[in-house]
N, C-alpha and C positions, 0 to 999 in steps of 0.2 A: 590654700594655705593661709593662715591668719595668725594674729598675735592676741594673746590674752595676758594683759599686763606684761610681765617679763618672761612670757612663755611662748614657745613655738607650737602652734596647733596644726596638726597634720590630719586631714580627714581622708582616710583611705577609701572612702566611697567616691571621692573626687578623682577623676581621671588625671587631672593636672598634678595633684599631689602624689598620686601613685607614680606618675612619670618622673617626678623629681626624686623619688626614692629608688630609682633604678640603680643608683650607686649610693646605698644607704650610708656607707662609711663616710663618704665625702660630705654629705649634708649633715649628718648627726654629729660628727666630730667638729664641724665648723660651728656648731651651736652648743658646745660642751659646757659653756658657762650659763646656759639657760635651761629651764624646765622644758622638756620636749613631751608634748601630749600626742600620743598615737591613738587616734580614734578609729573604731571599727577594725581592730587588728585582725579579726578573722578573715578579712579580705586579702591579707598578705601575710600569712603565717611564716613565710620564709624569712621574714625580718628577724625572727627570734634568733636565728643562727648568727646574723650580723651583730645583733645586740650583745651577744655574749662577748665577742672580741672587743667591742667598743667599751663595754663596762669594765672588762679586765684591764684594758690599757688605761682607762680613766682612773681606776684605783691606784695604779702604779704612779700616776701623776697627781694623786691627792684628791681626786673626786670620789666621794663616797656615795651615800644613799640619796635618794630623792631626785635623781636626774631624769627619770622617765616615768610618765604616767600612762599606762597602757589600758585602753578601754575597749570593750567588745562584748558581744553576746556570748553566753556561756556555751561551752561544748567540752565534753570530757576529752575528746581527742585533742582539741586545741590546748586545754589545760595540761594534758599529759605531755604534749610536745613542748610547751613552754617550760613545764616543770623539769623535764629532762635536760633541756638546753640551758636553762637559766637556774639550775639548782644552786641554792645558796646565794642567789642574786636577786630573788624576786619574792614579794609577799602578796598574798591575795586578799582582796576585800570584796565581800559579797554585797553589792549595792542593791537595796530593795527599792521598790516604788514608794511613794509617800505612805506613811503610816499614821495611825490615829494620833499618837502623841505629837507628831510633827505639825498637825493642823489643829490641835486642840485649842489654840488661842482664839480660833473662830468657832464659837459655840454652835453656829448654824451649819457647819461643814461636815459634821459626822455622818449624816445620812447621805450626803453628796459623795463622800469618799467611799462609803459602802456601795452605793449604786454604781458609780462611775469607775471605781477602782483607783489605784495609786499612780498609774502612768501619768506624768505631768501634763501631756497634751490632752489627755482624756479628762483628768480632774479639773483642769483650769479652763476647759472649753467654755464658750459663751453661753451655751445652752445644753440641756440634756440631749437634744436632737443632734447637735454638733458632736458631743462626746460619743454618742452611740455610733454615729457615722465613722468617727475616727477609729473606734475599736473594731468595727466590722472591716474597715480597710486594713487595719493592723493584722487581723486574723488572716485575711486573704493574702496580703503581701508576705506575711511570714511563711505561710504554707507554700506559696507558689514561687517565692524568690529566695528567702533567707535560708530555709532548710536545705534546698538543693546546693547552696553554696558550701555547706558543710560536707558535701559529698554523699548525702543520703538520696537514694533513688526510690522514693516512696510516692505513690500516686497521691496528689494533694487532696483529691476527693475522699479517698479512704481515710487519710489522716484527719481531715475535717470531721468526717462522720464519727470517728473514734473520739475525738476531742469533744464533740457535741454530746455523745453518749456518756462520756465521763462527767460532763456538766449536769446532765440529767440525773446521774448517779452520785453527784457531789456529796462527799462525806460517807459514802457507802463502802462496804468491803469490796476489794477488787476481786472480780469473778471473771478471769480471763476466758474461761470456756464459754460463758454466756455471751461475752462480747464477741468472741470469735464466731459463734453461730450467727449472731446478728449481722456481722460484717462479711460473712462467707469467706473468712480467711482462717489460717491456722492459729491455734493457741500460742504457738511459738512466735508467730508474727505479731500478735497482740502484745506479748511480753516485750518484744523488741521495740515496738512503737511507743508503748508506755515508758520504757526506759529512755527513749529519745526525748519525749516530752518532759520527763523528769530532768534529764541532763540539761535541757534548755531552760530549766527553771519555770516551766509553764504549768506543770502539775506537781503535786507533792504526794508521796506515799508515806503516810504516817504509820509507823510500825506498831504492832501490839506490844504491850509490856508483859513480859513473861516472868513469873515468879512462882515458886513452889508453894501454892496455897491449898493443894489437894483438890483442885477443881479443874474441870476441863475448860481450857481457855481458847478463845478465837485465835487462829494463827495467821490469817490473811491480813495484809495492811489495808487501811482505809485510803481512799484516793480523793484528793481535792484539786480542783483547778485553783492555782495559787492566787491569782488576782480576781477579786470579786467582780470587777467590771467586765472581765472576759467571760466569767460565768454568765452574767446577765446578757452580754452580747450574743454568746453562743445560743442562749435560750430565747433570743429575740425579746428581751425585756428592756424597755427604754426609759421608763419612769418609775418613781417610787410607788405611784398608784398601781402600776402593773405588777410591780414586785410584791406589794402588799396582798394582792389577790392571787398570787401564784403559789402552788404547793412547795416550791423550792425555798420559800421565805426562811423557814427555821434553819435549814441546812446551809443556806447562803450566809446567814448571820454567824452560824457556828464556824464555817470556814474562814470568814472574815476575821473573827476574833482569834482563832487559832493561828492564822498567819501573822497577825499583828504581834501576838505574844512570842511566837517562835523567832520573829525578827530581832527581838531584843534579849534572847536568852544569854545568860552569863556564860563565860568560858567554862567548858567541861560540863555544862548542863545539857540534857538531852530530852527530847519530846517523844511521847508515846500516847496511845490510848489503852484503856483496859476494858475487856469484856469477857465474861464467862459465857459458856454455852446456855446457861439458864437465865441470862439477862442482867446480871450485875454489871454495871457499866460506868466508866468515867470518861468524859469526852477528851480530856487532855491530862496526861500525867507527866509532870516534869521531874526528872531525876537530876538532882544537883550533884556537883563533884564530890560532896561529902557523903553521898548515899541517901540523903534525906529526900523525901517525896513531897510534891505539892499536887493536890487533886483539884481539878478545875472542871466545873460543869458550865455549860453555856446555855443561856435562856434569852430569847429575844424579848419575851414578855416582861413587864415590870413586876408581875406576880412571880416571885422568885422561889416558890416552893419546888423542892426537888423530889424526884421519884424515889421509891424505896430502893431501887437498884443501885442508886448512887450511895446510899447509906450502907448497903450490904458490901459494895465494893470498897468503901472506906474501911469497913471492918476487916476486909481481906488484906488491904495494903498498909493500913495504919499510917496515913500520911501525916507529916509534921504540920501542914497547913492545908485548909480546904476553902475553896472559893466558888461562888456562883457569879459568873459575869452576866450582867443584865444590860439593858439598853439605856438605863438612866445614868445619873451622875452621883447618886447617893451611895454611901457606904454604911452598912449596918449588919449586925448579926442576925441570922435567920434560924440557926439551930446551934446546939453546942458544938463549938469547934468549926463552924461554917460561917463565912462572911459573904454577903452580897457586895459586889464591887463593880465599877465601870471598867471597860477595856483599857481606857487611857490610864487610870490610876494603877491597875495591875501591871500594865506594861512598864510604867515608870518605876514601880517597885522592883520588878525584875531587872530593869536596866541599872538600877542603883546598886545591884549586887555584883555587877561586872568588875 
């Protein structure tokens, strides 16, 4: 247990801190004038019930919002439990790893963020080798220790193979039957395992955008491993040079850009992709709260020409704005109604709409 300025920090991975919380009412009410930070809350979900009574009593005594900061890994079961117990008393904030706009002050860090991903200990490591080792250890620890804590009894070897296969198929349509055959498990099990990885914010299922355009549309979601550094660790890619020569290069960049843009979406904006059965495609479609659409194509190359399928898809959807995100810093028009732009600038533009 430690102090951060005028806050009480409780680490629920620490046995001594957990022992002091055997009577949570006594400890938390004795510190009602301070911010209490409860870290790794998934280690002690029973505290939620105690918090409800403490919060309600505090309200009657004039203590309002901002008394508790609860931190922990994502789990739908945990969030459901906290939501039911603390309904009307809790607000959720989805904390992402480092994003491109956050490190944009250092012009040399863009490729490092892409290679290493946004987890602080990975991004800030002294070397690519140290970063890679941290990510490999993270993967192993998460599979062998963290996931069982949530009550899931899934063989870690099976889940790691699935996670690795999703990395190989990064940005591809989810094909549960194909994955099930490769893993020698049922399609239902694949669905449950992908659900779990999505619940834990490790993978993202990007849904297709459905609109009545008189064409046959793809119905399966795309699947991305959310952190680019984990993509590369799962595929045993440790350096930019190795990444540059790997077939995953383009799809890795696409996932990196999409994750950065989704992380700053304005309220009531939603992300999709668009693809018809005959190949008209947009990598990322953002539907804003007013119903307007932005069409976004992602290109790693500085040569920002787009395929005919993108223009056909634009004719289908008639987006209000269209962009091609490239790996440079410049912004310039490349076709009527289409701008080339950097991931940092587009992310900032989206964030400014919030």
